[in-house]
C-alpha positions in Angstrom: 0.0 0.0 0.1 1.5 3.7 -0.7 0.4 6.9 0.6 2.2 10.4 -0.3 2.4 13.2 2.0 4.7 16.0 2.1 7.1 15.7 -0.8 7.5 11.8 0.3 6.0 8.5 -0.6 5.6 5.7 1.8 5.2 2.3 0.9 4.3 -0.3 3.3 6.4 -3.5 2.9 4.5 -6.9 3.9 7.1 -10.3 5.1 4.8 -12.0 2.8 6.3 -10.2 -0.3 10.2 -10.7 1.2 12.3 -12.5 -1.0 14.2 -15.3 0.0 17.3 -15.9 -1.7 20.7 -18.0 -0.9 24.1 -16.4 -0.2 26.6 -15.5 -2.8 28.9 -18.1 -1.6 25.8 -20.7 -0.6 26.5 -20.6 2.7 23.1 -19.4 4.0 19.6 -17.5 3.1 19.1 -14.1 2.6 15.6 -12.7 3.0 15.4 -9.4 0.9 13.1 -6.9 2.3 14.1 -4.2 -0.2 16.4 -3.7 -3.1 17.2 -1.9 -6.3 18.7 -3.6 -9.4 20.5 -2.3 -12.7 18.1 -2.6 -15.7 18.4 -5.6 -17.3 18.9 -7.6 -13.9 16.7 -10.2 -12.2 15.3 -9.4 -8.7 17.2 -11.3 -6.3 20.4 -11.9 -8.6 23.6 -11.3 -7.1 24.4 -9.2 -10.0 23.3 -5.8 -10.8 22.5 -4.7 -7.3 22.6 -1.1 -6.8 21.6 -1.5 -2.9 19.8 -4.5 -0.9 18.2 -4.4 2.8 17.7 -7.8 4.4 17.8 -10.0 7.1 19.7 -13.2 7.5 20.4 -15.8 10.5 23.7 -17.4 11.0 23.5 -20.5 12.3 27.1 -21.8 12.0 30.5 -19.8 11.7 31.7 -19.1 8.3 33.4 -16.8 5.7 31.3 -14.1 4.6 30.7 -13.6 0.8 33.0 -11.4 -1.1 31.1 -8.0 -2.0 34.2 -6.0 -3.8 32.9 -2.6 -4.6 30.0 -2.3 -2.3 29.8 -0.8 1.3 28.2 -3.0 3.9 26.7 -2.1 7.2 25.3 -4.8 9.3 23.2 -5.2 12.9 22.4 -7.6 15.5 18.8 -8.2 15.7 18.5 -11.8 17.6 20.9 -14.0 19.8 24.4 -12.7 21.1 27.7 -13.1 20.8 28.6 -12.6 16.8 31.9 -11.5 16.2 33.6 -10.9 12.8 37.2 -11.7 12.3 39.0 -9.7 9.6 43.1 -9.6 8.7 43.2 -6.6 10.8 41.2 -7.4 13.7 37.8 -8.2 15.2 34.6 -6.3 14.5 32.6 -7.0 17.7 28.9 -7.1 17.0 28.0 -9.0 20.4 25.6 -6.2 21.4 22.1 -5.9 19.5 21.3 -2.6 17.7 24.6 -1.5 17.4 25.7 -1.3 13.6 29.0 -2.2 12.3 30.1 -0.8 9.0 32.8 -2.7 6.6 33.8 -2.9 2.9 32.7 -5.8 1.1 35.9 -6.6 0.0 36.6 -7.1 3.3 37.8 -10.8 3.9 35.5 -11.7 7.1 35.1 -14.9 8.8 32.2 -14.9 11.8 32.6 -16.4 15.1 29.3 -17.0 17.2 29.9 -17.5 20.4 26.6 -18.3 22.1 24.6 -19.8 19.2 22.5 -18.8 16.2 22.0 -15.4 15.8 20.1 -13.0 13.0 21.4 -10.0 11.2 20.1 -7.2 9.2 22.2 -6.3 6.4 22.7 -3.3 4.2 24.7 -3.1 1.1 25.6 -0.6 -1.6 27.1 -0.2 -4.8 29.6 2.5 -3.5 29.9 4.1 -6.9 26.6 4.7 -7.3 24.9 5.3 -3.5 26.2 6.0 0.0 24.3 4.1 2.8 23.8 4.3 6.5 22.1 1.9 8.9 20.8 3.9 12.3 19.0 2.1 15.3 16.9 5.3 17.3 15.9 4.0 20.5 12.6 4.9 22.0 12.7 8.8 22.6 15.4 9.7 19.9 14.8 11.6 16.6 16.7 10.6 13.6 17.3 12.9 11.1 17.1 11.4 7.1 18.3 13.2 4.3 16.5 13.2 0.9 16.7 10.0 -0.4 15.7 6.5 -0.2 15.1 5.1 3.6 13.6 1.9 5.0 12.2 1.7 8.3 11.9 -1.6 9.7 10.5 -3.0 12.9 12.8 -5.9 13.3 11.8 -7.7 16.5 8.6 -5.9 18.1 6.0 -3.4 16.8 7.5 0.2 16.6 5.4 3.3 17.2 6.9 6.4 15.4 6.6 9.8 14.3 7.4 10.9 10.5 7.5 14.5 10.5 5.3 14.6 13.7 2.8 12.2 11.9 2.5 9.0 13.9 2.9 5.8 12.3 3.1 1.8 13.8 4.7 -0.9 12.1 4.2 -4.4 13.2 7.0 -6.8 14.1 8.5 -8.1 11.1 7.1 -5.6 8.5 9.0 -2.3 7.2 8.0 1.1 5.6 9.7 2.7 2.3 10.1 6.2 2.2 10.9 7.7 -1.2 11.8 11.5 0.2 12.6 14.4 -1.9 13.6 16.6 1.0 14.9 15.6 4.2 12.5 14.7 7.0 12.6 13.5 10.8 11.8 10.0 12.6 11.1 10.0 15.8 11.0 6.8 17.8 8.3 6.8 20.4 7.9 3.0 21.5 10.6 0.2 20.2 13.6 0.4 18.7 13.4 0.8 14.8 16.0 0.2 12.3 16.1 3.1 9.7 18.4 2.3 6.2 19.5 5.0 4.3 20.4 4.9 0.6 21.5 8.0 -0.7 22.2 8.7 -4.5 25.9 9.4 -4.8 26.6 12.6 -7.4 28.6 12.3 -9.9 30.9 15.0 -11.1 32.3 15.3 -14.6 36.2 16.3 -15.2 
């Protein structure tokens, strides 16, 4: 369902429409919540991705897929004890709702210290978009620039306000916001995940 308000188009995203796809390296399954592809590439393909917002379970430790040319952000939403090993040290993802950022070409092997976990991922072709992942807690306000934003209730239903207009998102559901100007998301109840995708302005010369 779509609606428009104040220079924004809002589209409800229902879990029934999410796409289940194998990881690029075949080690698991990704649940695509929202994505954009280059023309001529099939949705869900690992070729032609401009950006992708997804959720995945990590049930066994192992190597991450090589996503050279992409920026990645990841946040733990279920479980605890996730650590990402890289050639230059560890990335600590033990605490939920604390996003981490790394380059897609970074060699990463996951370690899980307390059983299976679930994470939410945002990837973006850095030549085309800049990405940001944030998790405003109840009572916090997050400023969003013009661009595409996905607001996701990862664990529980959330109450929020978009430019002071009250909204509610059921657990597991999301809302896509296509905004031609900046706006604010105020979290009133629960912790939402806000994924932002901003087109890169290309200059000539």
